[in-house]
Backbone as CSV, one residue per row, in Angstrom:
resi,resn,N_x,N_y,N_z,CA_x,CA_y,CA_z,C_x,C_y,C_z
1,MET,-16.455,-25.500,11.477,-15.569,-26.344,10.060,-14.268,-26.983,10.401
2,SER,-13.426,-27.566,10.153,-12.567,-27.747,10.264,-11.440,-27.403,8.710
3,TYR,-10.241,-27.670,9.263,-9.114,-26.701,8.420,-8.065,-27.774,8.266
4,ASP,-7.487,-28.205,6.903,-6.500,-28.913,6.837,-5.301,-27.738,6.258
5,LEU,-4.707,-27.119,7.350,-3.642,-26.309,7.122,-1.974,-26.569,7.274
6,GLY,-1.903,-28.048,7.075,-0.561,-28.607,6.675,0.356,-27.857,5.821
7,GLN,1.471,-28.650,6.165,2.747,-27.561,5.315,2.349,-27.868,3.743
8,ALA,1.742,-28.820,3.226,1.464,-29.076,1.878,0.307,-27.645,1.474
9,VAL,-0.530,-27.675,2.273,-1.838,-26.564,1.847,-0.926,-25.260,2.225
10,LEU,-0.071,-24.738,3.005,0.403,-23.505,3.017,1.083,-23.525,2.197
11,SER,2.197,-24.605,1.242,2.649,-24.567,0.295,2.133,-24.201,-1.204
12,ARG,1.120,-24.684,-1.217,0.315,-24.033,-2.123,-0.277,-22.574,-2.064
13,LEU,-0.911,-21.957,-0.975,-0.994,-20.886,-0.982,0.133,-19.842,-1.235
14,LEU,1.239,-20.197,-0.605,2.013,-19.412,-0.631,2.363,-18.575,-2.076
15,PRO,2.411,-19.351,-2.769,3.309,-18.541,-4.057,2.040,-17.493,-4.291
16,ASP,0.979,-17.859,-4.222,-0.419,-16.805,-4.361,-0.064,-15.463,-3.537
17,VAL,0.371,-15.478,-2.085,0.617,-14.522,-1.616,1.572,-13.416,-1.717
18,LEU,2.728,-14.282,-2.195,3.989,-13.822,-2.439,4.008,-12.527,-3.585
19,ASP,2.807,-13.432,-4.433,2.647,-12.585,-5.943,1.887,-10.792,-5.451
20,LEU,0.798,-11.592,-4.616,0.198,-10.555,-4.049,0.877,-9.523,-3.420
21,ALA,1.890,-9.923,-2.781,2.854,-9.043,-1.853,3.245,-7.691,-2.942
22,LYS,3.786,-8.619,-4.130,4.656,-7.552,-5.200,4.244,-6.877,-5.657
23,GLN,2.073,-7.005,-5.965,1.565,-6.177,-7.051,0.994,-5.556,-6.034
24,THR,1.005,-5.565,-4.813,0.590,-4.580,-3.714,1.779,-3.580,-3.713
25,GLY,2.928,-3.961,-3.393,4.309,-2.942,-3.571,4.233,-2.070,-5.070
26,LYS,3.941,-2.901,-6.018,3.690,-1.911,-7.055,2.728,-0.903,-6.942
27,THR,1.382,-1.260,-6.579,0.619,-0.294,-6.585,1.027,0.807,-5.273
28,ILE,1.508,0.437,-4.593,2.172,1.702,-3.600,3.176,2.557,-3.984
29,LEU,4.075,1.738,-4.794,5.116,2.768,-5.519,3.924,3.773,-6.779
30,GLU,3.390,3.338,-7.261,2.734,3.717,-8.348,1.715,5.111,-7.576
31,THR,1.644,4.642,-6.283,0.920,5.811,-5.728,1.427,7.205,-5.041
32,ALA,2.933,6.190,-4.784,3.866,7.702,-4.218,4.485,8.531,-5.664
33,GLU,4.314,8.170,-6.724,5.063,8.484,-7.737,3.990,9.863,-8.354
34,GLN,2.916,9.536,-7.924,1.348,10.800,-8.297,1.299,11.553,-6.906
35,THR,0.169,11.856,-6.749,-0.295,12.452,-5.321,-0.754,11.512,-4.225
36,VAL,-0.055,12.308,-3.047,-0.269,10.984,-1.831,-1.465,11.807,-1.346
37,GLU,-2.410,11.804,-0.681,-3.446,12.366,-0.429,-3.531,11.295,1.361
38,ILE,-3.062,12.522,2.278,-3.174,12.134,3.874,-4.519,12.698,4.600
39,GLN,-4.941,11.317,5.431,-5.823,11.516,6.238,-5.732,11.719,7.688
40,GLU,-6.498,11.957,8.595,-6.243,11.276,9.829,-7.396,10.449,10.430
41,LYS,-6.770,9.549,11.088,-7.801,8.240,11.731,-8.412,8.362,13.110
42,SER,-9.014,7.911,13.357,-9.605,8.353,14.516,-8.858,8.269,15.952
43,ASP,-7.413,7.304,15.513,-6.521,7.151,16.810,-5.806,8.372,16.566
44,PHE,-5.620,9.203,15.705,-5.073,10.442,15.221,-3.681,9.650,14.512
45,THR,-3.699,8.553,13.962,-2.717,8.692,13.131,-2.986,8.159,11.881
46,PRO,-1.902,8.538,10.914,-2.190,9.201,9.302,-2.310,8.024,8.416
47,VAL,-3.442,7.937,7.421,-3.715,7.091,6.504,-3.901,7.527,5.297
48,THR,-3.194,6.946,3.964,-3.061,7.590,2.782,-4.043,6.876,1.906
49,ASN,-3.473,7.139,0.579,-4.389,6.729,-0.256,-3.824,5.640,-0.422
50,ALA,-2.736,5.421,-0.520,-1.974,4.387,-0.838,-1.754,3.350,0.358
51,ASP,-2.287,3.536,1.257,-2.865,2.187,2.430,-4.326,2.057,2.059
52,LEU,-5.170,2.583,1.883,-6.159,2.603,1.408,-6.555,1.309,0.633
53,ALA,-5.717,2.225,-1.029,-5.688,1.119,-2.239,-4.827,-0.419,-1.776
54,ALA,-3.920,0.004,-1.338,-3.257,-1.474,-0.721,-4.208,-2.742,-0.181
55,SER,-5.162,-1.991,0.854,-6.009,-2.820,1.284,-7.003,-3.442,0.756
56,LYS,-7.527,-2.625,-0.346,-8.619,-2.828,-1.574,-7.920,-4.463,-1.958
57,LEU,-6.714,-3.825,-2.157,-6.064,-4.953,-3.309,-5.951,-6.190,-2.525
58,ILE,-5.304,-6.011,-1.625,-5.274,-7.533,-0.785,-6.790,-8.006,-0.180
59,GLU,-7.297,-7.283,0.222,-8.761,-8.003,0.846,-9.053,-8.563,-0.211
60,ASP,-9.562,-8.273,-1.860,-9.951,-8.914,-2.592,-9.313,-10.189,-3.398
61,ARG,-7.934,-10.463,-3.351,-7.215,-11.032,-3.613,-7.333,-12.233,-2.671
62,LEU,-7.263,-11.674,-1.487,-6.888,-12.930,-0.484,-8.618,-13.667,-0.163
63,THR,-9.928,-13.011,-0.282,-10.749,-13.302,-0.351,-11.647,-14.516,-1.305
64,SER,-10.439,-14.239,-2.376,-10.966,-15.139,-3.579,-9.971,-16.325,-3.470
65,MET,-8.800,-16.466,-2.613,-7.964,-17.542,-2.405,-8.959,-18.505,-1.820
66,PRO,-8.441,-19.891,-2.091,-8.876,-21.286,-1.731,-8.982,-20.896,0.077
67,GLY,-9.705,-21.377,0.514,-10.709,-21.347,2.163,-11.249,-20.214,2.421
68,ASN,-11.616,-19.004,1.443,-12.335,-18.341,1.685,-12.344,-17.770,2.845
69,PHE,-10.800,-17.392,3.481,-10.956,-17.159,5.086,-11.231,-15.721,5.242
70,PRO,-11.885,-15.431,6.068,-11.825,-13.487,6.258,-10.701,-13.160,6.302
71,VAL,-10.656,-11.840,6.677,-9.684,-10.915,6.599,-9.775,-9.794,7.548
72,LEU,-8.460,-9.409,8.055,-8.344,-8.218,9.277,-7.563,-7.801,8.702
73,SER,-7.696,-6.450,8.240,-6.807,-5.523,7.905,-6.767,-4.295,8.925
74,GLU,-5.661,-3.704,9.155,-5.709,-2.450,9.957,-6.433,-1.495,9.383
75,GLU,-6.728,-1.286,7.892,-8.014,-0.509,7.609,-9.287,-1.055,7.551
76,SER,-9.501,-2.422,8.601,-10.557,-2.670,8.332,-10.823,-3.127,10.049
77,GLU,-10.202,-2.471,10.778,-10.414,-2.713,12.073,-11.585,-2.799,13.017
78,GLY,-12.408,-2.413,11.959,-14.081,-1.877,12.539,-14.588,-3.532,13.012
79,ILE,-14.124,-4.233,12.568,-14.702,-5.818,12.714,-14.696,-6.074,14.109
80,ASP,-15.410,-6.257,15.017,-15.959,-6.398,16.105,-15.801,-7.836,16.772
81,TYR,-15.203,-7.823,18.135,-14.733,-9.265,18.549,-15.705,-10.430,18.754
82,GLN,-16.807,-10.090,18.788,-18.159,-11.188,19.009,-18.377,-11.647,17.099
83,THR,-17.769,-10.878,16.011,-17.968,-11.531,14.589,-16.675,-12.323,14.488
84,ARG,-15.694,-11.701,15.060,-14.228,-12.793,14.693,-13.689,-13.824,15.712
85,LYS,-14.309,-13.584,17.020,-13.737,-14.549,17.785,-13.943,-16.062,17.526
86,ASP,-14.709,-16.586,16.672,-14.981,-17.571,16.270,-14.188,-18.066,14.932
87,TRP,-13.344,-17.222,14.458,-12.913,-17.543,13.275,-11.722,-18.359,13.920
88,PRO,-11.254,-19.258,13.083,-10.454,-20.595,13.694,-9.062,-20.092,12.761
89,CYS,-9.455,-19.684,11.501,-8.387,-19.191,10.430,-8.720,-17.761,9.558
90,TYR,-7.858,-16.792,9.716,-8.191,-15.533,8.759,-6.611,-15.153,8.648
91,TRP,-6.812,-14.193,7.419,-5.734,-13.228,7.012,-5.802,-12.136,8.406
92,LEU,-4.405,-11.823,8.384,-4.233,-11.103,9.450,-3.049,-9.838,8.694
93,VAL,-3.556,-8.620,8.330,-2.729,-7.561,7.224,-2.563,-6.175,7.872
94,ASP,-1.405,-5.656,7.450,-1.125,-4.551,7.827,-0.464,-3.981,5.900
95,PRO,-1.707,-3.570,4.978,-1.462,-3.428,4.039,-0.047,-2.161,3.718
96,LEU,0.190,-1.541,4.462,1.253,-0.523,4.521,1.856,-0.255,5.664
97,ASP,2.554,-1.142,6.427,3.237,-0.855,7.569,4.714,0.067,7.768
98,GLY,4.074,1.387,8.206,4.996,2.394,8.232,4.759,3.511,7.122
99,THR,3.415,3.706,7.576,2.884,4.883,6.969,3.559,6.588,7.224
100,LYS,3.915,6.680,8.192,5.022,7.969,8.247,6.196,7.562,7.275
101,GLU,6.666,6.274,7.391,7.610,6.436,6.782,7.643,6.565,5.125
102,PHE,6.403,6.087,4.545,5.981,6.220,3.517,5.800,7.760,3.079
103,ILE,4.816,8.483,3.817,5.014,10.195,3.722,6.281,10.411,3.852
104,GLU,6.944,10.243,4.808,8.167,10.997,4.458,9.536,10.389,3.282
105,GLN,9.223,9.375,2.739,9.487,9.170,1.211,11.020,8.400,1.649
106,SER,11.061,7.936,3.085,12.527,6.967,3.423,12.474,5.698,3.086
107,GLY,11.262,4.877,2.685,11.752,3.663,1.886,11.352,2.769,2.857
108,GLU,11.457,3.059,4.080,11.407,2.132,5.213,9.906,1.389,5.620
109,TYR,9.562,0.620,4.739,7.757,0.220,4.559,7.789,-0.807,4.311
110,SER,6.888,-1.246,4.731,6.490,-2.953,3.793,4.932,-3.368,3.790
111,ILE,5.027,-4.470,3.731,3.615,-4.853,3.180,3.219,-6.484,4.030
112,ASN,2.709,-6.473,5.001,3.034,-7.549,6.069,1.165,-8.474,5.831
113,ILE,1.546,-9.619,5.753,0.146,-10.432,5.192,0.717,-11.570,5.955
114,ALA,-0.390,-11.907,6.868,-0.365,-13.417,7.981,-1.371,-14.072,7.610
115,LEU,-1.525,-15.510,7.977,-2.427,-16.133,7.964,-2.331,-16.800,9.392
116,ILE,-3.132,-16.982,9.979,-3.354,-17.178,11.730,-4.381,-18.270,11.796
117,TYR,-3.792,-19.365,12.371,-4.895,-20.971,12.605,-4.804,-20.750,14.113
118,GLN,-6.007,-21.090,14.430,-5.780,-21.472,16.117,-4.776,-20.282,16.768
119,HIS,-4.994,-18.855,16.595,-4.112,-18.067,17.125,-2.841,-17.827,17.290
120,ILE,-2.311,-18.704,16.112,-0.940,-18.882,15.855,-0.718,-18.179,14.194
121,PRO,0.480,-17.233,14.034,0.660,-17.339,12.574,1.439,-18.512,12.116
122,VAL,0.824,-19.169,11.100,1.707,-20.234,9.882,1.754,-20.024,9.168
123,LEU,1.735,-18.637,8.383,2.232,-17.968,7.222,2.651,-16.968,7.223
124,GLY,3.678,-16.315,6.754,4.105,-14.653,6.869,4.831,-14.327,5.733
125,VAL,4.647,-13.007,5.233,5.370,-12.579,4.209,5.129,-11.233,4.543
126,ILE,6.607,-10.805,4.189,6.759,-9.616,4.158,7.435,-8.965,3.159
127,TYR,6.999,-7.687,2.350,7.459,-7.225,1.634,7.891,-6.226,1.443
128,ALA,9.487,-5.277,1.014,9.862,-4.235,1.197,9.974,-3.643,-0.251
129,PRO,8.917,-2.750,-0.914,8.754,-2.524,-2.197,10.080,-1.448,-2.882
130,VAL,10.373,-0.901,-1.656,11.492,0.132,-2.261,12.980,-0.519,-2.377
131,GLN,13.214,-1.371,-1.230,14.575,-2.416,-1.523,14.056,-3.348,-2.719
132,GLY,13.374,-3.696,-2.421,12.832,-5.060,-3.742,12.932,-6.219,-2.394
133,GLU,12.894,-6.220,-1.472,13.129,-7.647,-0.512,12.239,-7.920,-0.079
134,LEU,12.036,-9.559,-0.203,10.903,-10.294,0.106,11.243,-11.134,1.246
135,TYR,10.717,-11.299,2.560,10.783,-12.357,3.742,9.392,-13.484,3.532
136,TYR,9.924,-14.444,3.749,8.211,-14.960,4.007,8.827,-16.167,4.789
137,ALA,7.430,-16.804,4.880,7.742,-18.432,5.642,6.427,-18.814,5.931
138,ILE,6.377,-20.195,6.261,5.065,-21.344,6.403,5.900,-21.733,7.546
139,GLN,4.919,-22.480,8.251,4.930,-23.052,9.906,5.626,-24.760,9.245
140,GLY,7.018,-25.149,9.535,7.505,-25.815,9.215,8.229,-25.840,7.774
141,GLY,8.461,-25.046,7.163,9.042,-24.681,6.222,10.406,-23.741,6.020
142,GLY,10.603,-23.206,7.139,11.577,-22.086,7.026,11.617,-21.432,6.762
143,ALA,12.769,-19.939,7.078,12.264,-19.019,6.497,13.002,-18.554,5.475
144,HIS,12.632,-17.550,4.204,13.390,-17.420,3.415,13.578,-15.709,3.412
145,LYS,14.645,-15.055,2.437,14.624,-13.969,1.686,14.944,-14.070,0.104
146,VAL,14.115,-13.222,-0.622,14.914,-12.786,-1.799,14.831,-11.340,-2.261
147,GLU,15.725,-11.374,-2.789,16.336,-9.627,-2.922,16.136,-9.418,-4.942
148,GLY,15.136,-8.592,-5.025,15.040,-8.139,-6.407,14.583,-9.813,-7.110
149,LEU,15.463,-9.877,-8.141,15.254,-11.423,-9.053,15.799,-12.604,-8.879
150,GLY,16.840,-12.373,-7.735,17.621,-13.450,-6.898,16.625,-15.031,-6.583
151,THR,17.362,-15.523,-6.079,17.045,-17.043,-5.563,16.857,-17.036,-3.897
152,PRO,16.055,-17.652,-3.755,15.433,-17.736,-1.846,16.693,-17.998,-1.643
153,GLU,16.904,-17.811,-0.098,18.063,-17.903,0.817,17.638,-18.056,2.036
154,LEU,17.696,-19.042,2.412,17.099,-19.590,4.090,17.966,-18.587,5.199
155,LEU,16.963,-18.487,6.014,17.178,-17.368,6.837,17.768,-18.509,8.176
156,THR,18.577,-17.646,8.958,18.652,-17.967,10.323,19.320,-17.312,11.436
157,VAL,18.382,-17.174,11.915,18.463,-16.116,13.254,20.475,-16.146,13.822
158,CYS,20.909,-15.209,14.488,22.261,-15.350,15.081,22.016,-15.881,16.466
159,LYS,22.252,-17.464,16.593,21.781,-17.980,17.756,22.557,-17.825,19.357
160,GLN,23.725,-17.090,19.227,24.529,-16.878,20.313,24.611,-15.407,20.376
161,LYS,24.376,-14.596,21.170,24.449,-12.846,21.127,25.793,-12.594,20.762
162,ARG,26.062,-11.543,20.333,27.171,-10.825,20.036,27.590,-9.707,20.856
163,ASP,28.728,-9.790,21.394,29.490,-8.355,22.662,30.339,-7.950,21.035
164,PRO,29.932,-6.442,21.116,28.701,-5.787,21.589,27.308,-6.140,20.600
165,LEU,26.586,-6.410,21.655,25.196,-6.766,21.151,24.543,-5.785,20.029
166,ILE,24.011,-6.289,18.913,23.169,-5.511,17.847,21.932,-5.585,18.150
167,VAL,21.240,-4.391,18.304,20.297,-4.073,18.566,19.160,-3.035,17.345
168,ALA,17.991,-4.079,16.897,17.387,-3.343,16.183,16.617,-2.287,16.323
169,CYS,16.234,-1.263,16.074,15.801,-0.339,16.485,14.803,0.356,15.540
170,GLY,13.745,1.653,15.870,12.967,2.345,15.211,13.884,3.861,15.027
171,ASN,13.546,4.975,14.287,13.987,6.170,14.012,13.032,6.778,15.162
172,SER,12.012,6.837,16.071,10.998,7.540,17.282,11.975,7.412,18.018
173,GLN,11.771,8.358,19.172,12.524,8.639,20.453,11.926,7.433,21.611
174,PRO,12.820,6.972,21.727,12.459,6.000,22.915,12.135,6.588,24.020
175,GLY,10.885,5.573,24.997,10.956,5.841,26.107,11.849,5.632,27.214
176,LYS,11.630,5.792,28.105,12.049,5.568,29.534,12.964,4.117,29.563
177,SER,11.603,3.266,29.662,11.846,1.862,30.208,12.892,1.098,28.867
178,TYR,12.702,1.977,27.573,13.213,0.948,26.683,15.029,1.206,26.807
179,GLU,14.903,2.745,27.127,16.151,3.579,27.828,17.291,2.553,28.760
180,GLU,16.423,2.239,29.623,17.147,2.016,30.927,17.081,0.284,31.016
181,MET,16.131,-0.362,29.605,16.747,-1.888,29.896,17.685,-1.619,28.425
182,MET,18.150,-0.874,27.849,19.926,-0.735,26.902,20.642,-0.457,27.873
183,LYS,20.556,0.441,28.612,21.696,0.671,29.900,21.877,-0.608,30.300
184,ASN,20.807,-1.502,30.586,21.428,-2.791,31.485,21.782,-3.775,31.030
185,ILE,21.904,-3.820,29.485,22.241,-4.575,28.699,23.819,-4.099,28.661
186,GLY,24.305,-3.115,28.467,25.867,-2.456,28.465,25.823,-1.905,27.203
187,GLU,27.024,-2.656,26.521,27.606,-1.817,25.342,26.369,-2.467,24.004
188,ILE,26.144,-1.471,23.495,25.144,-1.734,22.230,25.754,-1.265,21.076
189,CYS,25.377,-1.863,20.093,25.385,-1.150,18.600,23.860,-1.307,18.020
190,PHE,23.526,-0.047,17.232,22.381,0.035,17.009,21.876,-0.399,15.791
191,LEU,21.036,-0.572,14.711,20.732,-0.757,13.418,19.203,-0.121,13.494
192,ALA,19.131,0.764,13.312,17.825,1.934,12.796,17.255,1.555,11.535
193,LEU,15.652,1.588,11.750,14.866,0.733,10.573,13.677,1.009,10.531
194,GLY,12.856,1.495,9.557,11.073,1.544,10.264,10.606,0.114,9.875
195,SER,9.399,0.200,10.557,8.238,-0.634,10.188,8.497,-2.171,10.932
196,SER,7.988,-3.392,10.065,8.230,-4.692,10.796,9.853,-5.331,10.408
197,LEU,10.430,-4.453,9.383,11.522,-4.850,8.924,12.662,-5.120,9.867
198,LYS,12.304,-4.354,11.135,13.575,-4.693,11.895,13.127,-5.474,12.812
199,SER,12.112,-6.544,12.909,12.303,-8.265,13.476,12.812,-8.834,11.957
200,CYS,12.691,-8.594,11.050,13.376,-9.030,9.678,15.043,-9.250,9.968
201,LEU,15.540,-7.840,10.737,17.002,-7.611,10.892,17.399,-9.276,11.867
202,VAL,16.611,-9.436,12.759,16.517,-10.292,13.283,16.849,-11.969,13.218
203,ALA,15.631,-12.032,11.803,15.576,-13.363,11.597,16.729,-13.364,10.266
204,GLU,17.118,-12.692,9.818,17.939,-12.630,9.204,19.605,-12.856,9.967
205,GLY,19.340,-12.664,11.076,20.781,-12.741,11.970,21.557,-11.708,11.686
206,LYS,21.475,-10.295,11.564,22.080,-9.513,11.500,21.692,-8.596,12.545
207,ALA,20.909,-8.646,13.460,20.586,-8.493,14.647,20.163,-9.190,15.562
208,ASP,20.401,-9.268,17.036,20.676,-10.059,18.127,19.005,-9.675,18.745
209,LEU,18.907,-8.928,19.338,17.570,-7.520,19.770,16.788,-7.095,18.997
210,TYR,15.364,-7.321,18.992,14.436,-5.844,19.107,13.497,-5.773,19.866
211,ALA,13.875,-4.830,20.527,12.938,-4.335,22.057,11.919,-3.560,21.525
212,ARG,10.539,-3.923,21.667,9.537,-2.981,21.031,8.148,-2.334,22.419
213,LEU,9.161,-1.373,23.094,8.432,-1.394,24.509,7.424,-0.222,24.532
214,GLY,6.423,-0.032,23.620,5.407,0.706,23.115,4.089,0.196,22.531
215,PRO,3.362,1.027,22.105,2.041,0.718,21.532,2.072,0.255,20.174
216,THR,2.009,-0.957,19.469,1.528,-1.602,18.592,0.270,-2.320,18.263
217,SER,-0.045,-2.824,17.155,-0.907,-3.407,17.108,-0.959,-5.232,16.358
218,GLU,-2.035,-6.184,16.178,-1.536,-7.595,16.171,-1.233,-7.204,14.615
219,TRP,-1.488,-6.962,13.735,-1.226,-6.810,12.579,0.159,-6.109,11.603
220,ASP,1.150,-5.652,13.189,2.133,-5.238,12.916,3.024,-6.408,13.225
221,THR,3.115,-7.555,13.668,3.527,-8.654,14.375,3.190,-9.340,13.768
222,ALA,2.287,-10.131,13.463,1.962,-11.790,13.110,2.802,-12.269,11.471
223,ALA,3.289,-11.530,10.741,3.932,-12.004,9.604,5.253,-12.039,10.295
224,ALA,5.819,-11.194,10.770,7.031,-11.050,11.544,7.412,-12.725,12.418
225,GLN,6.004,-12.697,13.203,6.419,-13.752,14.214,6.764,-15.190,13.596
226,CYS,6.029,-15.129,12.423,6.341,-16.389,11.585,7.930,-16.590,10.991
227,ILE,7.857,-15.464,10.632,9.271,-15.311,10.048,9.949,-15.528,10.808
228,VAL,10.193,-14.747,12.151,11.584,-15.141,12.489,11.173,-16.593,13.431
229,GLU,10.389,-17.160,13.805,10.371,-18.439,14.361,10.631,-19.443,13.313
230,GLU,10.423,-19.066,12.441,11.327,-20.283,11.405,12.604,-19.842,11.174
231,ALA,12.972,-18.516,11.573,14.600,-18.773,11.357,15.144,-19.384,12.482
232,GLY,14.255,-19.698,13.637,14.710,-20.153,14.821,15.057,-18.969,16.122
233,GLY,14.180,-17.927,15.719,14.244,-17.342,16.983,13.008,-17.102,17.580
234,LEU,12.435,-16.193,18.432,11.360,-15.652,18.727,10.557,-14.841,18.770
235,LEU,9.586,-14.109,19.093,9.034,-13.215,19.061,7.916,-13.269,20.311
236,THR,8.274,-12.550,21.401,7.499,-13.162,22.391,6.694,-12.022,23.170
237,ASP,6.262,-11.790,24.302,6.160,-10.857,25.367,7.213,-10.410,26.104
238,VAL,7.289,-9.702,27.778,8.176,-9.553,27.870,8.209,-10.402,28.824
239,ASN,7.827,-11.414,29.041,7.288,-12.951,29.659,8.331,-13.723,29.168
240,LEU,8.400,-13.539,28.161,8.835,-14.443,26.941,7.823,-15.789,26.429
241,GLN,6.566,-14.990,26.696,5.908,-16.055,25.943,5.530,-15.558,24.820
242,PRO,5.254,-16.518,23.713,4.809,-16.057,22.340,3.701,-15.836,22.172
243,LEU,3.678,-14.383,21.441,2.417,-13.680,21.042,1.279,-14.975,20.513
244,ARG,-0.006,-14.535,20.950,-1.022,-14.881,20.221,-2.251,-13.995,19.672
245,TYR,-3.384,-14.524,19.048,-3.818,-13.229,18.264,-5.120,-13.939,17.925
246,ASN,-6.027,-12.812,18.091,-7.515,-12.943,17.970,-7.813,-13.394,19.342
247,THR,-7.474,-13.234,20.190,-7.594,-13.521,21.856,-8.702,-12.526,22.464
248,LYS,-8.835,-11.465,22.322,-9.859,-10.512,23.229,-10.076,-9.125,21.926
249,GLU,-10.769,-8.785,22.981,-11.908,-7.614,22.537,-10.393,-6.465,21.788
250,SER,-9.439,-6.376,22.473,-8.175,-5.225,21.876,-7.692,-6.108,21.262
251,LEU,-7.013,-5.107,20.013,-6.244,-5.593,18.793,-4.861,-5.005,18.973
252,LEU,-4.738,-4.423,20.935,-3.350,-4.188,20.885,-2.384,-5.087,21.157
253,ASN,-1.003,-4.819,20.942,-0.358,-5.966,21.395,0.599,-6.013,22.952
254,PRO,0.430,-6.607,23.362,1.697,-6.142,24.525,3.165,-5.916,23.799
255,HIS,3.821,-4.876,24.975,5.535,-5.081,24.850,6.054,-6.159,24.155
256,PHE,7.022,-6.206,23.313,7.301,-7.112,22.860,8.813,-7.404,22.501
257,LEU,9.433,-8.417,22.583,10.732,-8.523,22.349,10.766,-9.770,20.750
258,VAL,12.169,-9.401,20.368,12.382,-10.347,19.106,14.052,-10.791,19.402
259,PHE,14.354,-12.319,19.278,15.525,-12.070,19.499,15.774,-13.702,19.199
260,GLY,17.323,-13.923,18.682,17.866,-15.263,18.338,18.019,-16.232,19.525
261,ASP,19.043,-15.240,20.262,19.211,-16.452,21.682,18.647,-16.902,22.425
262,LYS,17.868,-18.021,22.304,16.893,-18.308,23.474,17.262,-18.744,24.668
263,SER,18.755,-18.975,24.744,19.442,-18.908,26.069,19.802,-18.189,27.229
264,VAL,19.068,-16.803,26.465,19.103,-15.475,27.403,17.950,-15.551,28.029
265,ASN,17.866,-14.859,29.485,16.738,-14.602,29.686,16.568,-12.903,29.782
266,TRP,16.117,-12.594,28.508,16.172,-11.023,28.199,15.014,-10.114,29.202
267,SER,13.957,-10.890,29.809,13.594,-10.155,30.669,14.117,-9.840,31.637
268,GLU,15.415,-10.235,32.252,15.992,-9.590,32.966,16.714,-8.081,33.036
269,TYR,16.419,-7.493,31.478,17.257,-6.282,31.006,16.124,-5.545,31.603
270,LEU,14.891,-5.936,32.149,13.546,-4.845,31.795,13.547,-4.282,33.243
271,THR,14.076,-4.874,34.414,14.576,-4.834,35.605,15.320,-3.693,35.807
């Protein structure tokens, strides 16, 4: 089956996806006000009733949208490669990116929804419900941010790295490879934030670099990659090749870099 996923089609899909992200955020916030139930998944990571409620809402809504594209969610990772390898187009979702932050009530979590076409994210939406910040992009349409009930503003990365370099980072303890990279860079100003919102800091020009030298999955990066690329930046592996999706059995990402200044060979700092 062939698909017409030009900018006009993506533009028609986008409003429904934006509304879905907001509705999912409302569901998560309502759950947070009640009793949060925590379980442990097979990989020993936590999952809450908010994750599961968000996943169901998103899957139900996405499968009813035009195209009837299949959905691959973090909470439906049991879909084997033999089933999904022939998908030319599908939704890739993290219904609650930052479950630990949600449990800790830090507010640094998001809803990530991406549409993947021929292994490339062509639509990306990231919504941070606590802050009321909505990031979105479609291929060829630029990247935008809406705060609360405000009007959309066009996002642009910082195309020339600053000195000192502004690095978006997580709240967890970094590994040795990460520490060595930061040491090689030199003077740095860190901006700590949870979930894929770190990539959004690069997309809106508030950070020069986000380096993830630890385990992540494909639903952690897809929406962010579309947003960063449409803002003029890149999300790549450590060899500076853009990430591609649903190309193998494993859904784990390679280590990756998010940056605005394309003239810098960021991989050199890893040696």
